C-alpha positions in Angstrom: -115.2 -51.8 -231.9 -111.4 -50.4 -231.0 -108.0 -52.3 -231.9 -107.4 -52.2 -228.0 -111.2 -53.2 -227.2 -110.3 -56.1 -230.4 -106.4 -57.2 -228.3 -108.6 -57.4 -225.1 -106.1 -57.4 -223.0 -103.9 -60.1 -224.5 -101.0 -57.9 -225.4 -98.8 -60.8 -227.5 -100.1 -61.5 -230.9 -98.9 -64.2 -232.4 -98.2 -63.9 -236.4 -98.7 -67.3 -237.7 -97.6 -67.6 -240.6 -99.4 -71.0 -242.1 -99.3 -73.2 -245.4 -102.0 -76.4 -244.8 -105.3 -75.0 -243.7 -105.5 -78.8 -241.9 -103.7 -78.1 -239.1 -106.0 -74.5 -238.3 -107.8 -76.5 -236.1 -105.4 -77.4 -234.3 -102.4 -74.2 -234.2 -106.0 -72.3 -232.8 -106.7 -75.0 -230.5 -102.8 -74.7 -228.9 -103.3 -71.5 -228.3 -106.2 -71.1 -226.6 -105.2 -74.5 -224.1 -101.7 -71.5 -224.0 -103.8 -68.4 -222.7 -103.3 -66.7 -225.6 -106.6 -66.8 -228.0 -105.6 -64.3 -230.7 -103.6 -65.0 -233.5 -102.9 -62.2 -236.8 -102.8 -65.1 -240.2 -100.9 -63.8 -242.5 -101.7 -63.4 -246.5 -97.7 -64.6 -246.7 -98.8 -68.5 -248.7 -102.1 -69.1 -251.2 -103.7 -70.4 -248.5 -104.6 -68.1 -246.1 -107.9 -67.2 -246.3 -108.9 -70.7 -246.1 -106.3 -70.6 -242.6 -108.3 -67.9 -241.7 -111.5 -69.1 -242.2 -110.7 -71.8 -240.1 -109.4 -69.7 -237.3 -112.3 -68.3 -237.3 -115.1 -70.8 -237.0 -113.5 -71.1 -233.5 -116.1 -68.5 -231.0 -112.4 -68.8 -228.8 -110.0 -67.4 -230.6 -109.6 -63.2 -231.6 -108.8 -63.7 -235.3 -107.2 -60.9 -237.5 -105.7 -60.9 -241.5 -102.3 -60.1 -241.2 -99.5 -58.5 -244.4 -102.9 -57.0 -245.5 -101.9 -54.6 -248.7 -104.4 -54.1 -250.9 -108.7 -53.6 -250.3 -109.3 -56.8 -251.8 -106.8 -58.3 -249.4 -109.8 -56.3 -246.9 -112.3 -58.2 -248.8 -111.0 -61.0 -248.7 -109.9 -60.3 -244.8 -113.5 -59.8 -243.7 -115.6 -62.1 -245.7 -112.9 -65.5 -243.7 -114.6 -63.1 -240.8 -111.6 -61.7 -239.6 -111.6 -59.2 -236.2 -109.2 -56.6 -237.4 -106.7 -56.0 -239.9 -103.0 -55.6 -239.9 -101.0 -53.8 -242.7 -96.5 -53.6 -242.8 -97.3 -50.6 -244.2 -99.9 -47.2 -243.9 -102.2 -47.7 -247.6 -105.5 -45.2 -247.4 -107.0 -46.8 -249.4 -106.7 -49.9 -247.0 -107.5 -48.3 -244.6 -110.4 -46.3 -246.0 -111.7 -49.9 -247.2 -111.4 -51.5 -243.4 -113.2 -48.4 -242.2 -115.7 -48.7 -244.2 -116.5 -52.1 -243.4 -115.5 -51.1 -239.5 -112.7 -53.3 -239.6 -110.2 -51.7 -236.4 -106.9 -51.5 -239.1 -103.3 -51.3 -237.7 -101.6 -50.1 -239.8 -97.5 -50.2 -240.1 -95.2 -47.5 -240.1 -91.5 -46.7 -239.2 -92.0 -42.7 -239.3 -93.0 -39.5 -238.0 -94.3 -38.4 -241.5 -96.1 -41.7 -241.5 -98.2 -41.5 -238.5 -98.9 -38.3 -239.4 -100.6 -39.7 -242.2 -102.2 -41.8 -240.0 -104.0 -39.5 -238.0 -104.5 -37.6 -240.8 -107.0 -40.7 -240.8 -108.8 -40.7 -237.7 -106.3 -43.5 -236.4 -104.4 -43.5 -233.2 -103.1 -47.1 -233.1 -100.2 -48.5 -235.0 -97.5 -50.7 -235.9 -93.9 -50.3 -235.9 -92.7 -52.3 -238.6 -89.8 -53.8 -239.0 -89.5 -52.7 -235.2 -85.8 -53.9 -234.2 -84.6 -52.9 -238.0 -86.1 -49.2 -237.0 -84.3 -48.7 -234.4 -86.5 -51.4 -231.7 -87.2 -49.2 -228.0 -85.5 -46.2 -228.2 -87.1 -45.0 -231.2 -90.6 -45.6 -230.0 -89.5 -43.7 -227.4 -88.2 -41.1 -229.5 -92.2 -40.4 -231.7 -94.0 -41.8 -228.6 -92.7 -38.1 -227.4 -93.3 -36.4 -229.9 -96.9 -38.1 -230.8 -98.6 -39.4 -226.7 -101.5 -39.0 -228.5 -100.7 -42.4 -230.4 -100.5 -46.4 -229.2 -98.1 -48.5 -230.4 -97.4 -52.2 -231.4 -94.0 -53.7 -232.5 -94.1 -56.6 -234.7 -90.7 -58.0 -236.9 -88.0 -59.2 -234.6 -89.1 -59.2 -231.5 -88.1 -61.9 -229.5 -89.5 -63.8 -226.1 -86.6 -61.8 -224.8 -87.4 -57.9 -225.9 -91.3 -58.3 -225.5 -90.8 -57.2 -221.7 -89.1 -54.9 -222.3 -91.0 -52.8 -225.5 -94.3 -53.5 -222.9 -93.2 -51.8 -220.1 -93.1 -48.7 -221.8 -96.6 -47.1 -221.4 -97.0 -46.0 -225.2 -97.3 -49.8 -226.2 -100.6 -51.4 -226.5 -98.9 -54.9 -227.6 -96.3 -56.3 -229.9 -96.8 -58.9 -232.5 -93.7 -61.9 -232.8 -93.8 -65.4 -234.1 -91.6 -66.9 -232.1 -94.2 -69.0 -229.9 -95.7 -69.8 -233.4 -92.4 -70.4 -235.5 -92.5 -72.1 -238.4 -90.5 -75.3 -237.7 -92.8 -75.7 -235.1 -96.0 -75.9 -236.9 -94.8 -77.7 -239.9 -93.3 -80.7 -237.6 -97.1 -80.3 -235.7 -95.5 -79.0 -232.6 -98.3 -78.6 -230.9 -98.1 -79.3 -227.2 -94.4 -77.0 -227.8 -96.7 -73.8 -229.7 -99.1 -74.7 -226.0 -96.3 -74.0 -223.4 -94.6 -70.9 -225.9 -97.6 -69.7 -224.8 -98.3 -70.1 -221.3 -94.2 -68.7 -220.6 -96.1 -65.5 -221.4 -98.5 -65.3 -219.0 -96.9 -63.5 -215.7 -93.4 -63.2 -218.1 -94.9 -59.9 -219.8 -95.5 -56.2 -217.9 
């Protein structure tokens, strides 16, 4: 299954950093209620695999693993039920392990050289990261001109205000962001606000 198949038409991917696995059920329900049943659960906390496992229990939620930097983490993500993997950089070892498991992978790139390395690995969808710090939409436009066969998922500094401009570009498959799942909302258990922010995206993005 391709990355675009996994995204299922959802062009904004919530990037989740959740410390408490016990809140995963509430978070999943909030995302689904807001009409955005997809999430990238990042391997940035000791409880990441457990958070991913609990989110993946929902049949109505597509859950991937983010900040995956080793083949071992790929295995952990796969065992926990991840449907896709996102990495901050381009690791051939990570990509090949995902391919061996038939697990769609979106590696991070910010240069033409990295894109060429991704193409050599048989990939055509990459994460542009860190998007804003790497030049934002102008850089996406420049890179897509050189690599028209590549689709980009800009992540890193993308906001509710900047997302529509990214998504209007034909080379952008989706964007990743955390404004709808901001850490302060998750810590405070403000699930209604998570739902509201997800719902605000419907019709607000191209």
